[in-house]
N, C-alpha and C positions, 0 to 999 in steps of 0.2 A: 640594415633592416628598415629603419625609419625612412631612408631615402627611397627604398624600393616600394614601401607602402604609399608614399607621397606620389610617386610616379604612377602607381595604379589608379589613385584617385583622380589625378590630372587626366589620365587617359580616359577614364569613365566619363568625366565631365565633358571632355572634348568630344567623345562619342555621342553623348546626349545632345550637345549643341549641334553637332553635324546632322543628327537625325531630325532635329527640329527644323534646321535650314532646308534639308531635303524635302521635308513635309510641306513647308511653306512654298518652296519652289514648285513642287508638284501641284499644290493648290493653285498657284498663280497661272501655271500652264493650263490647268483645268478650267480656269476662268475664261481663257481665250477660246478653249475648245468647246466648252459647253455653255458659254455666255452667262455663267453664274455671276452674281454681283455680291452676295453676302454669304459668309460661312463662319463657323466657329470651330476651333481646334484647341486641344490641350496638349501639354508636353507629356502628360502621363495620365492614364485612367485608373491607376492604383497608387495610393499614397499611404503613409503612416499617419497616425494621429498627430496633428499640429504641423505636418510638413506642408510647405507651400507648393501649390500647383498653379501653373501659369495658363490662363485662358487667353487665347488670341482670337480676336474678331477681325476677319479679313474682308476688306471691301474694295471692289473695283468700281471706279466712278470717273466721269469726265473731269477734266482739269478745272472746269468752271462750276462743278456741282458743289452744293452745300451738304456736308455730311455731319450728322450729330450722333455721337456714340452714347450708349447708356451710362448714366452716372448716378450713384446713390448706394448706400450701404445695404439697403434692403432688397436690391434688385436680384441678388445672387442667392438669397435664402433658398435652401437651408445651409449653404456654405457661407462663410464669413469673408468679407473683403478685407484683405491686408493692405493692398496698395493698388492705386490706379496709375499705370505708367503712361508716359507721353506717347502719342501716336507717331509711328514711323511712316514716312512717305517714300514710295518708289515711283519715279516717273517713267512711263513707258508710252512712247508716241504721244497721242493726244489724251491719254488717260493716266490716272493716278491709281496705284495700288496702295491702300492704307492698311496699316496693321496696328491695332490697339490691343495692348496687353493688360491683364488684370491679375494680381496675385491673390489667390483664394486659399482657404484652408478649412478644416473641420476638426473639432476636438473630441468627437465621439465616433467610435467605430461603427461601421455599417455601410449600406449602399445608398448613395444620394444621387440626385440629378441636378445638374446646373440648368435652371429654367431657360425657356426661350428668351432671347434678348431682342429688343426692338431697336433698329437703327433707322434713322430718318435720312433719306437721300432726296434732296430738293423737296423736303417736307412730306415725302411719300414713305410710309412705313415698310420696312423689310424685316423679316424675322429669321433668327438662327434656329437650328434644331437643339433640343435639349440633349445633354451629354451625361452619360452614366459614369459615376465616380465611385470606386470602392475604397473605403478607408479602413485599414486594418491596424490593430494594436500589436498583437503577438501571434505569429503564425501557429496554427493548430493543425495537427495531423488528424484528420477525421477518420482515418482507418484505425488508429490506435485509441483515440479519445472516445470514451463511452458516451453515447447519445441518450438523451432523455426526452420524454414527452413534453410538449409545450404546456406550461402551467396556465391555469385559468386566471381570469382577472380577479384581483383582490383589491379591496379598498385600503388605502393607507392614510394615516393622519396627515393633514395639510401642514406643511412647514410654515412658520411665521417668519416673514422677512422684516417685520416692524418691531423687533425686540428692543431696539434702541429707543423707540418712543416710550415703551413701558418703563425702561430703565430711567429715562428722564423724568417721567411722572413720579416714580418711586423716590428718586433723589429730591425732586421738588417737594414731595410730601414730607420727607425726612427733614429737609431744611426748614419747612414751614413749622413743623412741630418743634424742631429744635429752637427756632426763634421764639416760638410761643412760650416754651418752658424756660428759656433764658430770660425772657422778659418777666415771666412769672416769678423766678427766683429773685431777680433784682427788686421786683415789686414787693416781695415778702421782706427783703432786707429793709426797704424804705418804710414798710409798715412796722417792722420791729423797732426801727429807730424812733418813729412817731410814738409807738407804744411806750418805749422807755421814757421819752419826754413827757408823755401823758401821766406817767407814774410819779413824776416830780410834782410837788404841790404848786398850785398856780402862782403863788407869791414868789417862791424861789425860782420858778421857771421864767417869770417876767423879768426878774433881776438878771438872770443868766442870759436871756435874750438881749437885754440892753447892753450887757458887756460884749456879747458877740457883735452887736451893731457898732459898738465903738471900735472894734478891731477890723471892721469891714473897710473896703476901699471906695465906698460909695461917695463920700465927701471929697476924697482926693480926685475922683473922676467928675466931680460937680454933678453927680446924678441925684439932685435934690428930690425929684419926684419919687424915685425908688426909696430914698432914705426916709422921707416923711411917711410913705406907705407902710414901711416896716415899723416905724416908730408908733404910728397910730394903731396899727394892728396889734402891737404888743399891749397897749393900754386897753384897747377895746376887748381883746380876748380875755384879759385879766378881769375886767369888769363883768363880762358875760359869765365867766365861770364862778366868780366869788359873790357877785351881787345877784346873780340869776336873772338877768334881764337880757333882752335881745340887743346886743351892742354892735355886733359885726355887720348886721344888715340894716342898721338904722342910720339915718342922716344925723348930722351934728345937732340940729335943733331937736329932733326926735329923741336922741340919746340924753340930751340935757334935761328934757322934760321928764323922761322916765326916771332919771336919778333924783330929780327934785321931788317926784311923786313918792319914791322910796323913802326919801328923807322925811317928807310930811307925814307918811304913814308910820314913822318910827322904826322902820327896818334898817335905816342907814344913818348913822350919826356923823355926817360929813359936813365940814365947814363950808360956808358960802364962798370964801376965798378960793378953796380948792376946786369948787365947781366952776368958778370963773376962769381959773387957770386952765382947767381942762377944756373949757369952751374956746379960750384963746388959742390953745395949741391945735385943736381940731380945725378952727377957722383958718389958721395959718397953713395947715396941711391942705385944706381945700383950695386955697389960693395957689399953692405950689402945684398941686396935681391938675387942677382944671383951668387956672388962669396963667399957668407957666410963670409964676412969680419966682424970683430968685432972692431969698432972704440973705442977710449978712451972716457971716460965720458966728458972730456974737449971738444973733437971734437963734440960730440953729442950736448952739450949745445951751442957750438958756431954755429952749423948748425941751431939749433932751433931759435937762436936770429937772424941769417941771414935771415931766412924765414920771420920772423915778419918785419924785416927791408925792405925786398923785397916787402912785401904787402903794407907797408906804402909808399915806393918810387913809386911803380906802381900806387897807388891811386893818388899821386901828379902829376904823369906824364901823366895822362889821361886828354885830353882836356875837357873843360866844354861843356856840351850838352845844346842846347837851349831848352826852355820850349816846343816849338812845337815838336821837335824831341823826347823829353822825353815823351810827351803825346802820340805820335804815337807809341813809343816803349812800353809804358804801355798797350795801346790798343791791340797791337800785342800779348803781353804776356798773356793778359786776354783771347783773342780769342784762343790762343794756349792751355791755361790751360782748357778752356771750351771744346774744341774739344777732348783733352785727357781724360777729365772726362766723356764725352759722350761715348767715345770708351770703357772705363773701365766698365761703367754701362752696355753697350750693351754686352760686352764680358761675364761679370758675369751672366747676365740674360740668355744669350744664353747657357752658361754652365749648369746653373740650369735647364733650360727647356729641354735640350738634355738629361741630367741625369735622369730627371723624365720620359721622353719618353722612354728611354732605360729600366728603372726599371719597370715601369708599363706595357710597351710593353712586357717585359720578363714575367711578371706575367700573362698577358692575353694570351700570347703564350703558357705558361706552362699549364694554365687551359684549353685552347683550345685543346692542344695536348692530355691532359688527357681525355677530353670529346671524342675526336676522337678515342682514343684507346679503350675506354669503350663502345662506341655506334656505331662504324662502323666496317667494315671488315678489315680496316687497321690494327687494333689490336695492340698487344704488341710484343716486342722482346723476344727472348728466356730467356735473363737475367731477364726481368720483370716477366716472367711466373715462373721461378725457385724461385725468391726471394719474390714473392707475397704471401699473406696469403691464403692458400688453403682452399677450402670449401668442406664439405661432404654433399652430397645430395642423396635423395632416388628417384628413377625414376620407373614409371610403377606401375601397381597394384600388382605385385609380389614382391615388395620390393627389387629392384636391386639397390645396394648402392655402390657409388664410390666417391673417393676424386679427385678433379680437381683444377687446378690453378685459373680458373674462372668459374662462374656459367654457365652451359649449358643452352642456351636460347631455349625455345620451338619454334618449327617450325610447322606452321599449315599444317596438312596433307591434301591431296586432299579430298574434301567433297563428300560423296556418297549421291545420292538423297534419300529422305525419302521413296520413293516407292520401293527401292531396299533394301532387308534385308541384312545387313552387318553381315558376319560370324566372324568378329574379330574386336578388338579395337586396333588401332595403334597410338603410340605417338612418336614424333621425337624431339631430343634435339641436339643442336650444339654449338660449339665455333670455330670460324674461325679467323685466323690472317694471313694476307698477308705479314706483316712485318717480322714475325718470319722466314719462314712461317710454320704454324702448324695448323692442323685441328683435332678436336675431334667430332665425330658424333655418337650418340646413338639412336637406334630405338628399342622400346619395343612393342611387338605384343602379345596380349592375345586373344586366340581363345575361342569362346563360347562353343565349344565341342572339344573333342580330334580329332587331324588331323594327316594325314600321311605325312605332310611336314617334311622333315629332314634337317639337317645342310648341307648335300651335295647338296640338291636341292637349298637351299638358296644361297650357294656359287656360283653355276652355274648362278643363276639369277643376282647376284651382278656382276659377270664377264660380262654377256651380257649387263648390264646397263653401265658398263665402256666402252665397245666397242661402244654402241649406242651414248654415250655422246662425242665420238671423241677421246678417249684415244688410243694411239699408242705404239708400242714396249712394249707390256705388258708381264712382266715376272711373272709367278704364281707358287707358291709353297704351299703345304698343309702339315699340321702337327697336331697331337693331342696336346691339351693344357690342363694343370691343374694349377690353380692358387694356391698361397701359402695357401689358405683356403680350398682347395679341390674342387673348382668349375671346372668341366670338360667341354670342348667344342672343337670346330674345329678352328684352326688357318689358315688363308689364308693370304699370304704375298708375297711381291715382289716389283717390281718397274714398272713405266710406265710414259709416257709423256702425261700429262693431258691437255685437251683443256678447259680452264676456261675463258669464255667470260666476267665474272663479275670481273675478277682480273684487277685492275687499273695499276698493274706493269707489265703486259704482259699476253698473252693468253696461250702460250705453255710453260709448266713448267714440268721438270722431277722431280718426287717425288717418295720416298719410301712410301709404304702403308702397313698397317697391319689391318686385319679384324678378329675379334673374334666373333664366333657364339655360343651362349649358349642356350640350350633347356631344360626347366624344366616343365614337365607336359604339360599343354596347353599354356605355355608361352614361348616366344622366345625373346632373347635379342641379338642385333647385334651392336657391338662396333667397330668403324672404326677410324683409324688414318692415317694422311698423313703428310709427312714432307720431308725436303731436304735429299737427299741421303748422308749417312755417317755423319749425324749431331749428334755428341755425346751428346750435351745438350738436343736435342729433344728425343733421346733414353732414357736419364735419366728421363725426364718428363713422357714418356710413361711407363717406368718400375714402377715409383712411382704410377701412376694411376692404373696399373694392380695389384700391390701389395695391394692396398686398396680395391680391388674388394670384395664385399660380396653379397651373395644371401640369403635373409631371407625367410624361409618357415615354415609353421606350422609343429610342431613335430608330428610324426605318432603315 
């Protein structure tokens, strides 16, 4: 059974190849009979979703001719290019028959057209016909399947493709707040440790700090500067807390004078020898810290013992404080600590609140700015337009297809009363950005019967509209235009000072403008651009839009 099925598939594949070869041969014969040079054929006009279809471009040219086939992923839109195969060459007399194949597909069901393709032969353009392709997903029996009326257009919420950006922002915020509170917890631990040390009486704390200094490795590492800094800070802090003088911020000479003044006033019964010893230790510390002096180990040990002796002597030299004064002093310290604690709590809370306001305010501002850009005429900057994800859309009944940085929004045309028979169907689409500034305007007009309206008449009407709307200093130039895909039309371009009353940034703006008028049968498309004069980025956007231009029409 499997062998039988395999034989059937091989037979079908062989039949398909045979049909393709016969078609190519027929085409080559027709080239000689009808003197055609360029044509395009496909191996099938009906495929399933995702199935590859091969487009063959057939060219007859002299053996010395230069032939350039189309290349690029966007040339076959709305179909997707899977692969561009190498060109085959068949020599016949003094001519070559070239066959260039492309693998195409489409992942949505519907009816599509392969656009006209431009082939250069000796730098002269030749164009193929557009080809209709039907893409089906599941066959449907229309005789049994119940049919329904076409639903009207409804607005749908726009899907966000930038969710990962918001995720990164949220993760960054969580990390920032986590780091802040982590630091805050460790800061609290350090404060608690200092608080416990502060609860120890100054005398006992000074002796404890001297013992910790003895157990340190500063002397083993010969870090005399750090050792003497710690040593003098211990004695200075003790004197400041017990004697109540500014010792930590005073120089050696200032501190000695303050101690002598306390002694002369009778507040401190300290021996002169003790004061001299303190002065000698502080001077030695100054030499070590500022003159990079390196004392002997014996001197270092002697200074350490002198500091402990000074602490003990100072403790004994301080007059006894009455219980009432001690109680008042304790109450003052408690009030001072409570006030400092409240200030710290208020400061930390204020920092956290301000940080949250800044962060969430930034998020709200970013979201608001994005909404304003997408939903108002303020619009996007040129950098936003260039870097955005461009969209390909089809406009009008005649299949006018272009790629734009943003979707062109439909503008409601002026309604004609039902009693008046309308001779045409008009649709208008626009994107406008005052921030760039940049404007794209597309109008498609389909007449119900052939008309004598020409591109020249339309350009004259556009010029009158500009004058009636208040445009001044209008410079107008005309030229014939042909797109990379062979769509021909009239180009009207120049500059003018436009009077835009809706512009929130000003009413009179000098702009460059370009108008392209295309006429196909009973259909007319008018594509307009307006941007700042000599804006290179705007010109790049315009060129990219025009290079994507495609006009789908039924093959004749």
